[in-house]
C-alpha positions as CSV (number, residue, x, y, z in Angstrom):
1,M,-48.1,41.5,-42.5
2,A,-45.2,40.5,-44.9
3,F,-43.4,43.9,-44.0
4,I,-43.9,42.8,-40.2
5,G,-42.2,39.3,-40.9
6,D,-39.5,40.4,-43.2
7,P,-37.0,41.5,-40.1
8,F,-37.4,38.1,-38.5
9,R,-36.8,36.0,-41.6
10,P,-33.2,36.3,-41.4
11,L,-33.3,34.5,-37.5
12,A,-35.1,31.6,-39.1
13,P,-32.1,29.6,-39.9
14,Y,-30.5,30.5,-36.5
15,I,-34.0,29.2,-34.5
16,L,-33.8,26.1,-36.6
17,A,-30.1,25.5,-35.8
18,T,-30.9,26.2,-32.1
19,A,-33.6,23.7,-31.8
20,L,-31.3,20.9,-33.6
21,A,-28.5,21.7,-31.1
22,L,-30.5,21.7,-28.3
23,A,-32.3,18.4,-29.3
24,R,-29.1,16.6,-29.5
25,M,-27.7,18.2,-26.1
26,L,-30.7,17.8,-24.0
27,S,-31.1,14.0,-25.0
28,M,-27.6,13.5,-24.3
29,M,-28.0,15.3,-20.6
30,L,-31.1,13.2,-20.0
31,V,-29.3,9.9,-19.7
32,F,-25.8,11.2,-18.5
33,P,-26.0,11.2,-14.7
34,V,-23.9,13.8,-14.1
35,F,-26.3,16.4,-14.4
36,D,-29.2,14.6,-12.4
37,R,-27.0,13.8,-9.5
38,L,-25.9,17.1,-9.1
39,G,-29.4,18.4,-9.2
40,V,-29.1,20.5,-12.6
41,T,-32.4,20.0,-13.8
42,G,-35.3,21.8,-15.1
43,M,-34.6,25.3,-16.1
44,I,-31.3,25.2,-14.8
45,R,-30.7,22.3,-17.3
46,N,-32.1,23.9,-20.2
47,S,-29.9,26.9,-19.5
48,V,-26.6,24.9,-19.4
49,A,-27.8,23.3,-22.7
50,I,-28.2,26.6,-24.5
51,M,-24.9,27.7,-23.0
52,L,-23.2,24.7,-24.3
53,S,-25.0,24.5,-27.7
54,I,-24.3,28.2,-28.8
55,P,-20.8,27.3,-30.3
56,F,-22.7,24.6,-32.7
57,I,-25.2,27.0,-33.8
58,P,-23.0,28.9,-36.5
59,M,-21.6,25.6,-37.6
60,I,-24.9,24.1,-38.0
61,V,-26.5,27.1,-39.9
62,A,-23.4,26.8,-42.3
63,H,-24.1,23.1,-42.9
64,L,-27.9,23.7,-43.4
65,G,-27.1,26.3,-45.9
66,S,-29.9,28.5,-47.5
67,E,-32.4,25.5,-48.3
68,K,-35.8,25.6,-46.9
69,L,-36.8,22.6,-45.1
70,S,-40.4,21.4,-44.9
71,L,-42.1,20.8,-41.7
72,G,-41.8,17.0,-41.8
73,L,-38.3,16.9,-42.6
74,T,-37.5,19.4,-39.7
75,A,-39.5,17.1,-37.5
76,A,-37.6,14.0,-38.7
77,L,-34.3,15.9,-38.2
78,L,-35.1,16.8,-34.5
79,M,-36.1,13.2,-33.8
80,K,-32.9,12.1,-35.3
81,E,-31.0,14.7,-32.9
82,V,-32.8,13.2,-30.0
83,I,-31.7,9.7,-31.1
84,V,-28.2,10.6,-31.6
85,G,-28.0,12.5,-28.2
86,L,-29.3,9.3,-26.5
87,V,-26.7,7.4,-28.1
88,V,-23.8,9.6,-27.0
89,G,-24.9,10.0,-23.5
90,V,-25.3,6.1,-23.3
91,V,-21.4,5.9,-24.4
92,L,-20.4,8.6,-22.0
93,A,-22.3,7.3,-19.0
94,V,-20.6,4.1,-18.7
95,P,-18.5,4.5,-15.9
96,L,-21.1,6.4,-13.9
97,Y,-23.4,3.7,-14.7
98,A,-21.0,0.9,-13.6
99,A,-20.3,2.7,-10.1
100,E,-23.9,3.0,-9.2
101,M,-24.4,-0.5,-10.2
102,A,-21.5,-1.6,-8.2
103,G,-22.8,0.3,-5.1
104,D,-26.1,-1.7,-5.6
105,I,-24.5,-4.9,-5.9
106,V,-23.0,-4.2,-2.3
107,D,-25.8,-3.1,-0.9
108,L,-27.8,-6.0,-2.2
109,Q,-24.9,-8.4,-0.5
110,R,-24.9,-6.8,2.9
111,G,-28.6,-6.8,3.3
112,S,-29.0,-3.2,3.2
113,S,-31.0,-2.6,-0.7
114,S,-33.9,-1.9,1.4
115,A,-32.3,1.4,2.5
116,S,-32.5,4.2,0.3
117,I,-32.2,8.0,-0.2
118,S,-34.1,10.4,-2.5
119,D,-32.3,11.9,-5.3
120,P,-31.9,15.8,-5.8
121,L,-35.3,15.6,-7.6
122,G,-37.1,13.5,-5.2
123,T,-38.9,11.7,-7.3
124,I,-37.0,8.2,-7.0
125,D,-35.2,6.4,-4.4
126,A,-31.3,5.1,-4.7
127,N,-29.3,2.9,-3.0
128,I,-26.9,4.7,-0.2
129,T,-23.5,2.9,-1.6
130,G,-24.5,3.4,-5.3
131,T,-25.0,7.0,-4.6
132,L,-21.9,7.4,-2.9
133,L,-19.8,5.7,-5.5
134,A,-21.8,7.5,-8.3
135,L,-20.8,11.0,-6.4
136,V,-17.3,9.8,-6.1
137,V,-17.0,9.1,-10.0
138,I,-18.8,12.5,-10.6
139,A,-16.0,14.2,-8.7
140,L,-13.4,12.5,-10.3
141,Y,-14.9,13.2,-13.7
142,F,-15.0,17.2,-13.0
143,A,-11.4,16.9,-11.2
144,S,-10.0,15.2,-14.3
145,G,-11.0,17.4,-16.7
146,C,-13.5,14.7,-18.5
147,F,-15.9,17.5,-19.0
148,D,-13.8,18.8,-21.8
149,L,-13.7,15.3,-23.2
150,T,-17.4,15.0,-23.0
151,L,-17.8,18.1,-25.0
152,R,-15.0,17.4,-27.4
153,A,-17.2,13.7,-28.0
154,I,-20.1,16.0,-28.9
155,Y,-18.3,18.1,-31.3
156,D,-17.0,14.8,-32.8
157,S,-20.5,13.3,-33.1
158,Y,-21.3,16.1,-35.8
159,G,-18.6,15.0,-37.9
160,I,-19.8,11.4,-37.5
161,W,-23.4,12.3,-37.7
162,P,-24.0,15.3,-39.5
163,V,-26.9,17.3,-39.0
164,R,-28.1,17.2,-42.3
165,R,-28.1,13.5,-42.8
166,L,-31.4,12.3,-42.1
167,L,-30.7,8.7,-40.9
168,P,-27.5,7.9,-38.9
169,L,-25.8,5.1,-40.9
170,F,-25.4,2.4,-38.3
171,S,-22.8,-0.1,-39.1
172,P,-24.1,-3.8,-39.0
173,E,-22.3,-4.4,-35.5
174,A,-24.1,-0.9,-33.9
175,G,-26.6,-3.4,-32.0
176,G,-23.6,-5.6,-30.8
177,L,-21.5,-2.8,-29.7
178,L,-24.4,-0.9,-27.8
179,L,-25.3,-4.2,-25.9
180,S,-21.3,-4.5,-25.3
181,L,-21.8,-1.3,-23.2
182,L,-24.0,-3.3,-20.8
183,D,-21.3,-5.7,-20.5
184,S,-18.6,-3.1,-19.9
185,I,-21.2,-1.7,-17.1
186,V,-21.4,-5.2,-15.3
187,A,-17.6,-6.0,-15.8
188,T,-16.6,-2.5,-14.6
189,G,-18.9,-2.8,-11.7
190,L,-18.0,-6.3,-10.3
191,M,-14.4,-5.1,-10.9
192,L,-14.7,-2.2,-8.7
193,V,-16.3,-4.0,-5.7
194,G,-15.0,-7.6,-6.3
195,P,-12.8,-7.4,-3.0
196,I,-15.4,-5.9,-0.8
197,V,-18.0,-8.6,-2.4
198,V,-15.7,-11.5,-1.6
199,C,-15.4,-10.1,2.0
200,L,-18.9,-10.0,2.8
201,L,-19.4,-13.7,1.1
202,L,-16.6,-14.9,3.6
203,V,-18.7,-13.6,6.7
204,D,-21.9,-15.6,4.9
205,L,-19.6,-18.6,4.9
206,L,-18.2,-18.1,8.5
207,F,-22.0,-17.7,9.7
208,A,-23.1,-20.8,7.8
209,L,-20.3,-22.8,9.5
210,I,-21.2,-21.6,13.1
211,A,-24.8,-22.1,12.5
212,R,-23.8,-25.6,11.4
213,A,-21.4,-26.5,14.2
214,A,-24.1,-24.8,16.8
215,P,-27.6,-24.6,15.3
216,S,-28.9,-23.5,18.7
217,L,-27.1,-20.2,18.6
218,Q,-29.0,-19.0,15.6
219,P,-26.0,-16.6,14.5
220,F,-27.8,-15.2,11.4
221,Y,-29.4,-12.5,13.6
222,L,-26.4,-11.0,13.7
223,S,-24.8,-11.6,10.3
224,M,-26.2,-8.2,9.0
225,T,-24.9,-6.2,11.4
226,V,-21.3,-8.0,11.2
227,K,-21.3,-7.5,7.7
228,N,-22.2,-4.1,7.7
229,L,-19.3,-3.6,10.4
230,V,-16.9,-5.5,7.8
231,F,-18.2,-3.3,4.7
232,S,-17.2,-0.4,6.8
233,L,-13.8,-1.6,7.6
234,V,-13.2,-3.0,3.8
235,L,-14.5,0.3,2.5
236,V,-11.8,2.6,4.4
237,L,-8.9,0.2,3.6
238,Y,-10.1,-0.4,0.0
239,G,-11.0,3.3,-0.6
240,V,-7.6,4.0,-2.0
241,F,-7.4,1.5,-4.6
242,L,-11.1,1.9,-5.4
243,I,-10.7,5.6,-6.1
244,G,-7.8,4.8,-8.5
245,Y,-10.0,1.9,-10.2
246,M,-12.6,4.6,-10.7
247,K,-10.2,7.1,-12.3
248,N,-9.1,4.3,-14.7
249,G,-12.8,3.7,-15.6
250,L,-13.1,7.3,-17.0
251,V,-10.6,6.3,-19.6
252,V,-13.9,5.7,-21.8
253,F,-14.0,9.6,-22.5
254,L,-10.8,9.0,-24.4
255,D,-12.2,6.3,-26.5
256,A,-15.6,8.1,-27.2
257,K,-14.9,9.1,-30.7
258,P,-13.7,5.5,-32.0
259,Q,-16.8,4.0,-30.4
260,L,-19.0,6.3,-32.0
261,E,-17.3,5.6,-35.3
262,A,-17.7,2.3,-34.9
263,I,-21.2,2.4,-34.0
264,A,-21.8,4.7,-37.3
265,P,-18.8,4.9,-39.3
266,H,-18.7,7.8,-42.1
């Protein structure tokens, strides 16, 4: 049995390094909406994760060295890699979540929040405008070359949170910084659709004045139709500026490394 096992012993460090690399990459992809929105799930997502993780494997093998890790330490390192991947994915996903939230706000304001479509997985329902804006951001993401910046952020994360370090040394401000990402999502989403929401509010005020002046007309039966017409018109006119604002929101990919260093400094 020892003779049979010897040929596979040199592969053990590479198998462990592959598992550690996949743990960080897959957990990042789970919270990064780019892959789910495009239907890159299941076996396809795992294949993409393996392909993207191949450059990290020799680096992880060299970092781990020849030291043999116990089963408990290996499990702890895998769990740490999952947590680090989730943090990296949340930091990178801010503009995508903001666009989706902006669409949800508009759908709620125009009274169409009950209308929904199924995502590529068919497991959850998503609002129409939120899905549209998310897909626009994803298109800008690939057209602007941000995918390369995403890979660079993952590379940088290995310098900030090395594989061999069991616990990421989070800074005292890490909790506040992670919560500030939620503020960024809300602020960016409101900035994206602020003019559209204002126009819809003006329509509501107009119908309120009409109902006040002539209660017998009951104009609120037409309010949803009029708001949807105004939304369609304003979205076409505002679309040029909206795409520019979305593209500016992708600057978070340029600032990913400073944000990660602020959350867990060297």
